[in-house]
N, C-alpha and C positions, 0 to 999 in steps of 0.2 A: 300537300295540302291537308289541313286539319279535318277531323271527322265531321261529316255533314249528314243531315237527314236525307231521306229519300225524296227526290224531286220527280214529280210526275207531270209531264206536259201533255195535254190532250185537247180534245174538241168537245163542244157542247152539242150533243146529238150526232147522229150519223146518217140519217135517212133524208137526203135532200135531192130532189130531182135535178137541180142544177149542177150537182157534183158528178153526175153520171157522164162518163166519157171525158171527164176533165180530171178529177181526182181518182175516181174509180175507173178501172180499165174498161175499154169497150167490150160489150157483151157479158160483163160480169153480172150474174143473176142477183136480183135485189136481195134475196135471202142470204147472200154471202157478203153483203156490204159490211156488216159488223165484223165478220171474220177478217176481211181485208184491212179495215181501219184499225182493228186491234193488233194487227201485225206491224202497224206503223207507230202506234202510240201505246203507252202503258196505262192510260186511263181515259175514260170517256164519261161525260155526264149523260144520264138518262133523263130526257125531258118529258116523255110521255106521262110520267107519274104526276107531273104538274097539272095536266089537263083532266085526267080521269084515273080512277082505280084500274089497275091492270089485273092480270090473272097469274097464278103461280107458274103455269106452264110457260108463260113468256119469260119470266125471270130464269127458269131452268134452261130455256133455249139460249138466252143471252149468256149465261154462265158457260154453257157447253161450247159456244162459238168463240170463246176467248181463251188465251193461253194461261198456264199457271203463272201466278204472280200479278196478273192483271187486276185492276181495281175499278169499280164503277162508283162514281158519285151519283147520288139520287136526289132529284128535285122534289121537295115536299109539295103537297097538293094546294093549288090556288083556292080550293074550297075553304081551306082552313085559314090561309094567309090573306086572301083578297075578299072573300065573301063573309066569313065569320069574323075575320080580323082578330083571330086568336080567342074569341069568346067561346065558351062551352067546348073546349078543345079536346077533352079526353076521348069522347066517342070517335070523332074523325081521326084522331091519332091512332086509336086502336084499329080502325079499318085500314088505315094506311100501312101500318106494320103487318097487318094480316094479309094484305093483298099479294104477297109473294116475296118481299124483301129478304126474308130469311133463307130463301132458296139460293141466294148468292153466296152464303157462307163466308169464307175468307175473302171473297171478291167484293164484299160490301164495304164501300168506303164512306166518306163523309156524306151527311144529309144536308142539303142546301135549302134554307128557308128564305125565300125571296119575298119582299114586301112591296106593296104598290106605292107609287109616288105620293099619294095623298095620306098615307098612314103616318101619323105623328108618333113620337115616342111617348109611351105611357108606362111608367116604371112598374106599377102593380100588374098590369096586363102582361108585360113581358116576363116579369119575374115568375108569375104564376105558370106561364107557358114553359119556361126553362125547367121548372121543378117537375113537370110532367114528362120531360124527354127521357127516354131510356138511354143508359150509358153503356150497356153491354147487350149482346144479342140475347142473352138469357132474360134480361129485363124486357127487351122488346117482345120476346115470345110471351111473357106473362101479360103484357099490355095487349098483345094481339088477340089473346083469348077473350077479351072483352068486346070483340067486334059485334056488330049488329046483324040482323037476319039477312041483310043484303049479301053478306059474304058466306052464308051457309053453303057448304059444298063447293066453295071456290076460294079457300083460304089456306094459308100455311101458318100454324101457330106453334111449331116446334123448330128448334135450331137443328142445323145439320150436325153430324158427328164432329166433335172437337171444335165446334164454333161457339159454344155457349158463353165462354169467357172473353171472346173477342170484343174489343171496345167498339162503340159507335160514337163517332164524332159529329158535332153539329156546328153549323155556321149560319149567319144571317147576312143577307144582302139588303141594305137599307137604301131608300131613295127619297128621303125627306131630310131637310137641313136640321130638324130638331134632334137628330141623332148625333150631331157633331158636337158633343159635349163631354167633359171629363166624367160626368155621372154615368153615361152610357158605357164608356170604356171600362170604368171600375166595375160596373155590373156584369159585363161580359167576362172580365177577368175572374171575378168571383165565381162564376158558374162554368168557367173554362169553355166558353162559346166563342168560336171564331168570328171575326168581323171581316167579311169579304172585301178584299181590295178590288174594287170595280172600276176599271178604266173606261170612262164614257164622257161624252161631251155634255150630257144632260143631268147627271146626278152627282152627289158629293163623292169625291175621291178621298177616302180615309185610309191611312197606311199604318194605323196603330195595330200592334200585335197584341191580341187579347187571349190567346190560347196556346196549347202546345203544338199547334200546326198552323199553317198559313194557307188560305184559299184565295185564289186570284182569278178574276174573270176579265178577259179583254174583249170588250164589245166593239171596238173600233176607235182608232186614234183621232179621227176627224168627223166621221159620219157614222151614226149609230147602226150597228149590225152590217155595215157595208165597207167602210174604208179599211185598208190594210195597215201593216206595220213595216216600215222600211228598216234597213239594217241598223241605222243609228238608234232608232227607238227600241229595237230588240236588244241592242247592247245595254241600254239603260235598264230594261226589264231583267236581263240576265244578271246584271250586277245586283239588283235588288233581291232576286231569287236566291242567289248564292249567299248573300248576306243573311237572309232569313234562315236558310238551311243550316248555316254555320252557327246559328244562335244569336246573330247580331240583330240589328233593328234598322229602321229607316227614320229619318227626320221627317217632320211635318211636310217638308217640301218634296218628299219622296226620295231624297238623296240617300244612297245606301250608306249604312254605318256597320261595318263588320266587327269593329272592336267592341268588347264588353268591358264591364268594370273590372273583371278578372277572368282568366281562362276558365276557372271553375264555374263561373256564371254563364258561360257559353254552352248552353245545352242545345244540341242539334235538334232541329225541327223538320218534320216532313212538310213539303210544300206541294200544293196542287194548283196547277195553272190550266185554265181552259179558255180556248179562243171561241168567241161567240159571234164573230164577224163573218157570218156564213152567206150573206146575201149575194156577194160577188165571188164566191168560191175562194175567199182569202183564208178562211180559218185553217184548213188542213195544211196549207203550204206555209203559212206564218208559224204554225205550231212546229212543223218540221224544221224551219229555219231557226227558231228559238232553241229547239232541242239540240241542234248542231252547235250552237254557240255555247250552251251549257256543257255539252260533252267536251268541247275544246278547252274550256276553263278547267274542268275536272281532271283532264288528262295531263295538264301542265305539272 
């Protein structure tokens, strides 16, 4: 099989009461749930950052609980995306990057910016936001130093050793039809911002590749956050993921296209996939099932 990028299949969050004694073993202490989940998956989304600023010690604990090579995706704050709607973004961005992300070092993966269903596409607003986003951990540290007084004595504004040059990737998850235009795709490609492939019954499903990586969120095949993915559906997603990882693309219908115009044009991409259908404890088991299918293809 031709060279492909790194494929990471994981879950969105890890602390759910309903998962205890089902996915998590009986009597497993809550403090060890991340350690257990990180033994099953190579990446997990951190959701708590969406709801509030965290503390550097939390990020240090999360990094320590996961093995070498593990990667966290981090969800950007709703204060910026849902309340400010990207207006006056520099200060909250500085606070976000100062609240501990740099403690993850090489375990810091893509930053997910999720927008509310009522937010329409505004080119100038999004372009201004994209220009503020740090693209390396060194740039993030410089931005973090601009944090406000709320983070005095509870911030991290320096990179870990050997992490300064590590890249920071960004992607957006849209939920309004106004984003389904060639103008949006061109803008994202210009700024190398990923367009999240979000499988849901409620919001647009766009499969355009707009950056050097692909980020996919599976929210439920029939019922948001609840329904699972049967084997046939997982086969379809496995085919798409392998196509993306090999440098191929997908048609508007979602049909995988592994062929490129030329072999030279097939640049392998990293692919991140997270299951967010946690309501009925489907996410971790669906993620494991998809990983098994991916592994079976790669081993052929």
